C-alpha positions, 0 to 999 in steps of 0.5 A: 087625192087632191082635186086638181085644176087642169087647164087644157090649151087646144084649138081646132077648125077647118084649117087645122082639123078637129082631132086635137079637140076630140082628143082633149075632150076625151082626156077631160072626161077621164079627169072629170071622172076622177073629180078634177076640174077642167078648164079649156082655153082656146082661140077657136070659136068652134072649140067653144061651141064643141066643148061640153057645157059642163066645162068652163071654156075661155075664148082668147082674143088673138094677139092680146098678151095683156088679157091672156096673161091676166086670164091665165094668172087668175086661173092658177092651174095645177096642170097645163095640158097643151094639145096642139102642134105649136104655140106662140112663144110669148103665150107659151111663156105666160102659160109656163110661168103660171103652171110648172107642170106642163104636158104637151101632146104631139107638140112639134113647135120650134119652142118645144124645148121649153116644155118638160113632159111630152106625149108623142103619138103621131110624131115620135121623131119630131115631138118633145124628145127628152127623158120625161117624154113618151112616144108611140101609138100605145099612148093614143087616146080613144073615145070610150065608145070604141070599146063598146063595139063588137070585134071586127073580123078581117077578111083575107081579101077586101071587097072595097077600101075607104081611106079617110084623113081627119074630120076637116083637115084642109 
């Protein structure tokens, strides 16, 4: 099988949380394991710090269409993976022009009809809904370390309950 160049467009931070970033790095590990080249594209400085150093991670300057267009044209990805809820329409057009094979995860933006393939894990009713999309929790991406844990025995009655939401969602 030919090695692919995969571009992952992801952002994260205090306001939007880090779930997309963790999921994207887990997906990237699977691609890397299968000898594909992964490049991250972000507007979030924290993402650039979090992405493992063996991946190329490009930090986009905000609102610079000319530089974004130049960067993306130069990369020439085989596959584009967008792991965010929405993207600016003008950047999305640049991305789609550079790469026809585009997959978006949990994408709910107003311009979602521009994207061909969708994976709707959290938003099966409002994500990309077409014949080339899939929905449901069975498509959730989990870190491989969860497989290493021992099975949990669930008691009939709980002594205490802890409820958490995201890593840093405001």
